[in-house]
C-alpha positions as CSV (number, residue, x, y, z in Angstrom):
1,M,-11.4,2.9,-22.3
2,I,-10.0,2.6,-18.8
3,L,-11.5,0.2,-16.1
4,S,-10.5,0.5,-12.5
5,H,-11.1,-1.5,-9.3
6,G,-10.5,0.2,-6.0
7,T,-10.9,-1.1,-2.5
8,L,-10.7,0.2,1.1
9,T,-11.7,-1.1,4.5
10,A,-13.1,1.2,7.1
11,P,-12.8,0.7,10.9
12,V,-16.3,-0.1,12.1
13,A,-16.4,3.2,14.1
14,H,-16.0,5.2,10.9
15,A,-17.9,3.1,8.3
16,D,-21.0,5.3,8.3
17,A,-18.9,8.5,7.7
18,I,-16.9,6.8,4.9
19,R,-20.1,5.5,3.4
20,Q,-21.4,9.1,3.2
21,L,-18.1,10.5,1.9
22,L,-18.0,7.8,-0.8
23,R,-21.6,8.6,-1.7
24,Q,-20.7,12.3,-2.2
25,I,-17.6,11.5,-4.2
26,A,-19.6,9.1,-6.5
27,Q,-22.3,11.8,-7.2
28,A,-19.7,14.4,-8.1
29,T,-17.5,12.1,-10.1
30,R,-20.4,10.9,-12.3
31,Q,-20.6,14.5,-13.6
32,E,-17.0,14.7,-14.7
33,A,-15.8,14.6,-18.3
34,G,-15.0,11.1,-19.4
35,C,-16.6,9.3,-16.5
36,Q,-18.7,6.5,-17.9
37,L,-19.3,4.6,-14.7
38,Y,-18.6,5.2,-11.0
39,L,-20.1,2.6,-8.7
40,V,-19.4,2.1,-5.0
41,S,-20.4,-1.2,-3.4
42,E,-20.0,-2.6,0.1
43,D,-19.0,-6.2,0.6
44,L,-22.0,-8.0,2.2
45,E,-19.7,-10.5,4.0
46,L,-17.3,-7.8,5.3
47,P,-19.1,-4.7,6.5
48,G,-17.0,-1.6,6.0
49,H,-15.1,-3.1,3.0
50,F,-15.9,-0.9,0.0
51,I,-15.4,-1.7,-3.7
52,I,-15.2,1.2,-6.2
53,T,-15.7,0.3,-9.9
54,E,-14.9,3.0,-12.5
55,Q,-15.0,3.3,-16.2
56,W,-13.4,6.2,-18.0
57,A,-13.2,7.2,-21.6
58,S,-9.4,7.7,-21.4
59,L,-6.5,7.5,-19.0
60,A,-6.3,11.3,-19.2
61,D,-9.8,11.6,-18.0
62,M,-9.1,9.4,-15.0
63,E,-5.8,11.2,-14.2
64,A,-7.7,14.6,-14.3
65,H,-10.2,13.2,-11.8
66,L,-7.4,11.9,-9.5
67,A,-5.6,15.3,-9.7
68,Q,-8.6,17.2,-8.4
69,P,-8.2,18.7,-4.9
70,A,-11.4,17.1,-3.7
71,V,-10.0,13.6,-4.4
72,G,-6.8,14.4,-2.4
73,E,-8.9,15.7,0.4
74,A,-11.1,12.6,0.4
75,V,-8.0,10.3,0.5
76,A,-6.6,12.3,3.4
77,A,-10.0,12.1,5.2
78,V,-10.3,8.3,4.9
79,H,-6.7,7.9,6.1
80,G,-7.5,10.1,9.0
81,M,-10.4,7.7,9.9
82,G,-8.0,4.7,10.0
83,V,-8.2,3.4,6.4
84,T,-4.8,1.9,5.6
85,D,-5.6,-0.4,2.7
86,L,-6.8,2.0,0.0
87,S,-5.9,0.7,-3.5
88,I,-6.8,1.3,-7.1
89,I,-5.8,-0.8,-10.0
90,A,-6.6,0.3,-13.6
91,W,-6.6,-1.5,-17.0
92,E,-6.7,-0.1,-20.5
93,V,-9.4,-2.0,-22.4
94,G,-9.7,-2.7,-26.1
95,T,-12.8,-3.8,-27.9
96,Q,-16.1,-4.1,-25.9
97,T,-17.8,-7.4,-26.2
98,D,-21.5,-7.7,-25.1
99,V,-21.8,-11.1,-23.4
100,I,-25.5,-11.1,-22.7
């Protein structure tokens, strides 16, 4: 299983447009093979700062997602709106432990 944590900060003038774009990406991504979780959140203390949490069945599934033209187009679109701090970090996870 692959877990990833992504972040980006939108200039205030483009935050609504990026919100909508991220909503569309999330809806489409949740339909992809291997996607077990795709959650977009906005930091309550820093408007326009978005957090993307993903869970994939495998690294190959996540790589297939990232290789899709729509993902490249979305990355280009947010950079065109002034986002300069887009980052994604992923971890390969072993055994699941239910805590609660």
